[in-house]
N, CA and C atoms as an extended XYZ file, in Angstrom:
318
Properties=species:S:1:pos:R:3:atomname:S:1:resname:S:1:resid:I:1 pbc="F F F"
N        -6.359      -51.723       41.156 N   MET     1
C        -5.413      -51.631       42.262 CA  MET     1
C        -4.722      -50.261       42.201 C   MET     1
N        -4.708      -49.527       43.299 N   PRO     2
C        -4.083      -48.203       43.329 CA  PRO     2
C        -2.558      -48.300       43.136 C   PRO     2
N        -1.998      -47.210       42.625 N   LEU     3
C        -0.545      -47.165       42.425 CA  LEU     3
C         0.205      -47.169       43.749 C   LEU     3
N        -0.375      -46.530       44.770 N   VAL     4
C         0.264      -46.420       46.079 CA  VAL     4
C        -0.742      -46.871       47.139 C   VAL     4
N        -0.273      -47.633       48.101 N   ASN     5
C        -1.123      -48.049       49.214 CA  ASN     5
C        -0.990      -46.991       50.305 C   ASN     5
N        -1.991      -46.111       50.414 N   PHE     6
C        -1.939      -45.004       51.348 CA  PHE     6
C        -2.217      -45.427       52.796 C   PHE     6
N        -2.636      -46.638       53.016 N   GLU     7
C        -2.944      -47.101       54.374 CA  GLU     7
C        -1.700      -47.177       55.247 C   GLU     7
N        -0.546      -47.292       54.645 N   LYS     8
C         0.685      -47.410       55.427 CA  LYS     8
C         1.203      -46.057       55.923 C   LYS     8
N         0.588      -44.923       55.482 N   PHE     9
C         1.021      -43.597       55.901 CA  PHE     9
C         0.113      -43.067       56.994 C   PHE     9
N         0.710      -42.310       57.935 N   ASP    10
C        -0.117      -41.654       58.948 CA  ASP    10
C        -0.664      -40.349       58.351 C   ASP    10
N        -1.501      -39.646       59.092 N   LEU    11
C        -2.178      -38.446       58.602 CA  LEU    11
C        -1.187      -37.357       58.207 C   LEU    11
N        -0.179      -37.096       59.023 N   ASN    12
C         0.811      -36.060       58.713 CA  ASN    12
C         1.558      -36.384       57.414 C   ASN    12
N         1.914      -37.632       57.228 N   GLN    13
C         2.601      -38.030       56.004 CA  GLN    13
C         1.687      -37.838       54.777 C   GLN    13
N         0.412      -38.176       54.911 N   LEU    14
C        -0.537      -37.987       53.808 CA  LEU    14
C        -0.687      -36.504       53.453 C   LEU    14
N        -0.718      -35.633       54.480 N   LYS    15
C        -0.812      -34.198       54.231 CA  LYS    15
C         0.437      -33.701       53.496 C   LYS    15
N         1.605      -34.200       53.905 N   GLN    16
C         2.855      -33.814       53.246 CA  GLN    16
C         2.859      -34.292       51.790 C   GLN    16
N         2.426      -35.516       51.562 N   ILE    17
C         2.345      -36.055       50.196 CA  ILE    17
C         1.392      -35.201       49.363 C   ILE    17
N         0.249      -34.836       49.933 N   SER    18
C        -0.740      -34.020       49.235 CA  SER    18
C        -0.140      -32.672       48.839 C   SER    18
N         0.584      -32.051       49.766 N   HIS    19
C         1.209      -30.747       49.499 CA  HIS    19
C         2.249      -30.872       48.382 C   HIS    19
N         3.087      -31.871       48.457 N   GLU    20
C         4.121      -32.069       47.441 CA  GLU    20
C         3.505      -32.414       46.080 C   GLU    20
N         2.459      -33.199       46.119 N   LEU    21
C         1.783      -33.592       44.885 CA  LEU    21
C         1.147      -32.383       44.198 C   LEU    21
N         0.526      -31.490       44.963 N   ALA    22
C        -0.084      -30.291       44.396 CA  ALA    22
C         0.980      -29.420       43.712 C   ALA    22
N         2.141      -29.281       44.350 N   GLY    23
C         3.234      -28.506       43.758 CA  GLY    23
C         3.742      -29.142       42.478 C   GLY    23
N         3.860      -30.450       42.463 N   GLU    24
C         4.341      -31.164       41.264 CA  GLU    24
C         3.325      -31.063       40.129 C   GLU    24
N         2.050      -31.150       40.442 N   ILE    25
C         1.003      -31.018       39.418 CA  ILE    25
C         1.053      -29.624       38.815 C   ILE    25
N         1.221      -28.596       39.633 N   GLU    26
C         1.298      -27.221       39.141 CA  GLU    26
C         2.523      -27.043       38.240 C   GLU    26
N         3.666      -27.575       38.647 N   ARG    27
C         4.891      -27.458       37.863 CA  ARG    27
C         4.757      -28.149       36.513 C   ARG    27
N         4.212      -29.326       36.511 N   ARG    28
C         4.068      -30.078       35.256 CA  ARG    28
C         3.012      -29.461       34.334 C   ARG    28
N         1.968      -28.906       34.900 N   THR    29
C         0.952      -28.234       34.097 CA  THR    29
C         1.575      -27.061       33.348 C   THR    29
N         2.391      -26.262       34.043 N   GLU    30
C         3.065      -25.127       33.408 CA  GLU    30
C         4.044      -25.617       32.337 C   GLU    30
N         4.744      -26.694       32.607 N   GLU    31
C         5.675      -27.268       31.635 CA  GLU    31
C         4.935      -27.708       30.366 C   GLU    31
N         3.804      -28.339       30.513 N   GLU    32
C         3.003      -28.783       29.374 CA  GLU    32
C         2.427      -27.596       28.597 C   GLU    32
N         2.028      -26.543       29.323 N   ARG    33
C         1.510      -25.343       28.674 CA  ARG    33
C         2.581      -24.708       27.804 C   ARG    33
N         3.803      -24.634       28.328 N   GLN    34
C         4.911      -24.054       27.569 CA  GLN    34
C         5.226      -24.883       26.325 C   GLN    34
N         5.196      -26.192       26.440 N   LYS    35
C         5.424      -27.060       25.277 CA  LYS    35
C         4.352      -26.834       24.215 C   LYS    35
N         3.105      -26.734       24.653 N   ALA    36
C         1.997      -26.509       23.712 CA  ALA    36
C         2.148      -25.148       23.034 C   ALA    36
N         2.520      -24.119       23.776 N   ALA    37
C         2.694      -22.784       23.210 CA  ALA    37
C         3.799      -22.798       22.155 C   ALA    37
N         4.886      -23.488       22.432 N   MET    38
C         5.988      -23.573       21.465 CA  MET    38
C         5.534      -24.294       20.195 C   MET    38
N         4.749      -25.335       20.354 N   GLU    39
C         4.250      -26.096       19.195 CA  GLU    39
C         3.293      -25.242       18.350 C   GLU    39
N         2.439      -24.486       19.013 N   ILE    40
C         1.505      -23.607       18.302 CA  ILE    40
C         2.282      -22.547       17.527 C   ILE    40
N         3.294      -21.950       18.143 N   LYS    41
C         4.116      -20.940       17.466 CA  LYS    41
C         4.848      -21.554       16.276 C   LYS    41
N         5.316      -22.790       16.416 N   ARG    42
C         6.013      -23.465       15.327 CA  ARG    42
C         5.081      -23.684       14.143 C   ARG    42
N         3.860      -24.105       14.416 N   ILE    43
C         2.874      -24.327       13.356 CA  ILE    43
C         2.544      -23.008       12.660 C   ILE    43
N         2.322      -21.960       13.447 N   ALA    44
C         2.009      -20.645       12.868 CA  ALA    44
C         3.153      -20.178       11.975 C   ALA    44
N         4.366      -20.326       12.439 N   SER    45
C         5.528      -19.909       11.656 CA  SER    45
C         5.627      -20.701       10.352 C   SER    45
N         5.348      -21.994       10.417 N   ALA    46
C         5.405      -22.830        9.216 CA  ALA    46
C         4.352      -22.393        8.193 C   ALA    46
N         3.257      -21.823        8.662 N   LEU    47
C         2.201      -21.343        7.770 CA  LEU    47
C         2.434      -19.901        7.329 C   LEU    47
N         3.465      -19.256        7.904 N   GLY    48
C         3.725      -17.857        7.579 CA  GLY    48
C         2.715      -16.921        8.204 C   GLY    48
N         2.200      -17.312        9.349 N   MET    49
C         1.180      -16.515       10.025 CA  MET    49
C         1.583      -16.314       11.483 C   MET    49
N         0.876      -15.403       12.139 N   THR    50
C         1.052      -15.239       13.581 CA  THR    50
C         0.003      -16.098       14.287 C   THR    50
N         0.246      -16.343       15.557 N   VAL    51
C        -0.730      -17.098       16.354 CA  VAL    51
C        -2.060      -16.351       16.381 C   VAL    51
N        -2.005      -15.033       16.483 N   GLU    52
C        -3.217      -14.213       16.520 CA  GLU    52
C        -4.016      -14.360       15.235 C   GLU    52
N        -3.322      -14.397       14.082 N   GLN    53
C        -4.024      -14.561       12.813 CA  GLN    53
C        -4.733      -15.909       12.752 C   GLN    53
N        -4.135      -16.922       13.309 N   ILE    54
C        -4.742      -18.253       13.291 CA  ILE    54
C        -5.949      -18.307       14.223 C   ILE    54
N        -5.810      -17.711       15.386 N   LEU    55
C        -6.863      -17.835       16.402 CA  LEU    55
C        -8.003      -16.845       16.250 C   LEU    55
N        -7.820      -15.796       15.438 N   THR    56
C        -8.882      -14.810       15.250 CA  THR    56
C        -9.939      -15.380       14.319 C   THR    56
N       -11.171      -15.404       14.808 N   GLU    57
C       -12.277      -15.898       13.987 CA  GLU    57
C       -12.757      -14.782       13.088 C   GLU    57
N       -12.844      -15.068       11.813 N   LYS    58
C       -13.381      -14.095       10.875 CA  LYS    58
C       -14.806      -14.484       10.554 C   LYS    58
N       -15.660      -13.466       10.485 N   LYS    59
C       -17.048      -13.718       10.114 CA  LYS    59
C       -17.083      -14.024        8.625 C   LYS    59
N       -17.852      -15.019        8.229 N   PRO    60
C       -17.930      -15.322        6.792 CA  PRO    60
C       -18.541      -14.158        6.042 C   PRO    60
N       -17.988      -13.888        4.852 N   LYS    61
C       -18.519      -12.798        4.041 CA  LYS    61
C       -19.863      -13.210        3.488 C   LYS    61
N       -20.792      -12.285        3.532 N   ARG    62
C       -22.126      -12.546        2.994 CA  ARG    62
C       -22.122      -12.144        1.537 C   ARG    62
N       -22.643      -12.988        0.711 N   GLY    63
C       -22.751      -12.666       -0.704 CA  GLY    63
C       -23.806      -11.597       -0.914 C   GLY    63
N       -23.557      -10.718       -1.862 N   ARG    64
C       -24.541       -9.673       -2.127 CA  ARG    64
C       -25.681      -10.252       -2.939 C   ARG    64
N       -26.846       -9.622       -2.822 N   LYS    65
C       -28.000      -10.054       -3.596 CA  LYS    65
C       -27.842       -9.540       -5.020 C   LYS    65
N       -28.172      -10.346       -6.003 N   PRO    66
C       -28.028       -9.883       -7.382 CA  PRO    66
C       -29.019       -8.769       -7.683 C   PRO    66
N       -28.598       -7.844       -8.551 N   LYS    67
C       -29.469       -6.739       -8.960 CA  LYS    67
C       -30.488       -7.277       -9.950 C   LYS    67
N       -31.536       -6.513      -10.188 N   ALA    68
C       -32.618       -6.939      -11.077 CA  ALA    68
C       -32.087       -7.310      -12.454 C   ALA    68
N       -31.158       -6.528      -12.994 N   LYS    69
C       -30.613       -6.821      -14.320 CA  LYS    69
C       -29.883       -8.149      -14.330 C   LYS    69
N       -29.186       -8.478      -13.240 N   GLU    70
C       -28.416       -9.711      -13.181 CA  GLU    70
C       -29.309      -10.934      -13.043 C   GLU    70
N       -30.519      -10.737      -12.540 N   GLU    71
C       -31.427      -11.859      -12.347 CA  GLU    71
C       -32.093      -12.303      -13.639 C   GLU    71
N       -32.149      -11.413      -14.634 N   GLN    72
C       -32.827      -11.751      -15.871 CA  GLN    72
C       -32.031      -12.798      -16.633 C   GLN    72
N       -32.737      -13.686      -17.229 N   VAL    73
C       -32.110      -14.740      -17.996 CA  VAL    73
C       -31.708      -14.177      -19.352 C   VAL    73
N       -30.584      -14.609      -19.855 N   ALA    74
C       -30.109      -14.115      -21.141 CA  ALA    74
C       -31.167      -14.380      -22.200 C   ALA    74
N       -31.385      -13.409      -23.083 N   GLY    75
C       -32.356      -13.560      -24.154 CA  GLY    75
C       -33.712      -12.972      -23.822 C   GLY    75
N       -33.977      -12.685      -22.538 N   GLU    76
C       -35.259      -12.076      -22.176 CA  GLU    76
C       -35.230      -10.604      -22.535 C   GLU    76
N       -36.371      -10.083      -22.873 N   ALA    77
C       -36.466       -8.665      -23.211 CA  ALA    77
C       -36.417       -7.850      -21.932 C   ALA    77
N       -35.702       -6.736      -21.986 N   VAL    78
C       -35.628       -5.826      -20.851 CA  VAL    78
C       -36.782       -4.853      -20.983 C   VAL    78
N       -37.594       -4.668      -19.930 N   PRO    79
C       -38.732       -3.757      -20.036 CA  PRO    79
C       -38.257       -2.347      -20.345 C   PRO    79
N       -39.041       -1.683      -21.195 N   GLU    80
C       -38.697       -0.336      -21.626 CA  GLU    80
C       -39.031        0.648      -20.521 C   GLU    80
N       -38.132        1.598      -20.321 N   VAL    81
C       -38.356        2.626      -19.308 CA  VAL    81
C       -39.212        3.717      -19.939 C   VAL    81
N       -40.308        4.065      -19.254 N   VAL    82
C       -41.241        5.059      -19.774 CA  VAL    82
C       -41.099        6.314      -18.941 C   VAL    82
N       -40.966        7.450      -19.601 N   SER    83
C       -40.840        8.712      -18.865 CA  SER    83
C       -42.192        9.074      -18.263 C   SER    83
N       -42.178        9.977      -17.275 N   SER    84
C       -43.429       10.363      -16.615 CA  SER    84
C       -44.377       11.060      -17.590 C   SER    84
N       -43.852       11.720      -18.646 N   ALA    85
C       -44.704       12.386      -19.633 CA  ALA    85
C       -45.474       11.358      -20.452 C   ALA    85
N       -44.871       10.188      -20.700 N   GLU    86
C       -45.530        9.150      -21.503 CA  GLU    86
C       -46.375        8.217      -20.653 C   GLU    86
N       -46.195        8.259      -19.365 N   SER    87
C       -46.890        7.343      -18.463 CA  SER    87
C       -48.368        7.702      -18.374 C   SER    87
N       -49.182        6.682      -18.200 N   HIS    88
C       -50.622        6.880      -18.063 CA  HIS    88
C       -51.033        6.981      -16.590 C   HIS    88
N       -50.050        6.869      -15.689 N   GLU    89
C       -50.340        6.959      -14.258 CA  GLU    89
C       -50.333        8.417      -13.828 C   GLU    89
N       -51.230        8.801      -12.902 N   PRO    90
C       -51.241       10.193      -12.419 CA  PRO    90
C       -49.948       10.484      -11.660 C   PRO    90
N       -49.435       11.688      -11.810 N   GLU    91
C       -48.206       12.077      -11.121 CA  GLU    91
C       -48.496       12.304       -9.646 C   GLU    91
N       -47.515       11.969       -8.826 N   LYS    92
C       -47.653       12.180       -7.386 CA  LYS    92
C       -47.081       13.544       -7.055 C   LYS    92
N       -47.785       14.240       -6.165 N   GLU    93
C       -47.306       15.553       -5.755 CA  GLU    93
C       -46.181       15.375       -4.757 C   GLU    93
N       -45.153       16.163       -4.907 N   GLU    94
C       -44.086       16.154       -3.918 CA  GLU    94
C       -44.397       17.210       -2.890 C   GLU    94
N       -44.422       16.800       -1.629 N   ARG    95
C       -44.672       17.746       -0.557 CA  ARG    95
C       -43.371       17.990        0.189 C   ARG    95
N       -43.163       19.229        0.606 N   PRO    96
C       -41.936       19.481        1.382 CA  PRO    96
C       -42.027       18.738        2.713 C   PRO    96
N       -40.910       18.213        3.161 N   SER    97
C       -40.912       17.483        4.428 CA  SER    97
C       -40.877       18.462        5.588 C   SER    97
N       -41.321       17.991        6.741 N   LYS    98
C       -41.297       18.833        7.928 CA  LYS    98
C       -39.863       19.014        8.397 C   LYS    98
N       -39.528       20.192        8.924 N   PRO    99
C       -38.159       20.397        9.410 CA  PRO    99
C       -37.900       19.503       10.625 C   PRO    99
N       -36.695       19.037       10.717 N   VAL   100
C       -36.312       18.145       11.824 CA  VAL   100
C       -35.710       19.002       12.918 C   VAL   100
N       -36.234       18.802       14.140 N   ARG   101
C       -35.716       19.560       15.283 CA  ARG   101
C       -34.477       18.866       15.830 C   ARG   101
N       -33.481       19.653       16.122 N   LYS   102
C       -32.304       19.101       16.770 CA  LYS   102
C       -32.409       19.415       18.251 C   LYS   102
N       -31.990       18.489       19.081 N   GLY   103
C       -32.081       18.712       20.509 CA  GLY   103
C       -33.360       18.121       21.060 C   GLY   103
N       -33.592       18.306       22.307 N   GLY   104
C       -34.780       17.735       22.954 CA  GLY   104
C       -35.931       18.708       22.947 C   GLY   104
N       -37.059       18.291       23.546 N   LYS   105
C       -38.230       19.161       23.656 CA  LYS   105
C       -37.949       20.249       24.660 C   LYS   105
N       -38.530       21.418       24.401 N   LYS   106
C       -38.316       22.540       25.338 CA  LYS   106
C       -39.610       22.877       26.014 C   LYS   106
């Protein structure tokens, strides 16, 4: 059952009710928004933070990958570093790199 029986109103009265109702809905919406804003500020203050600090999303920190030394299990032998003079592998020639052009093609 509806709260109000609108059949007893003529068209002009219904339009007036609609206009007044829209204004009241707008007023109450703003009133509720202000109450919510005050409550949010109160919570932030109780936490010792600003509203911005609470609402700003921080990206989770990514853990770094462990280095090779950290991955080894305790008690394992660390491979010995061999100098290039002691190595049985052929040495690679170092070639000078090509100069890098700055600017566009001419």
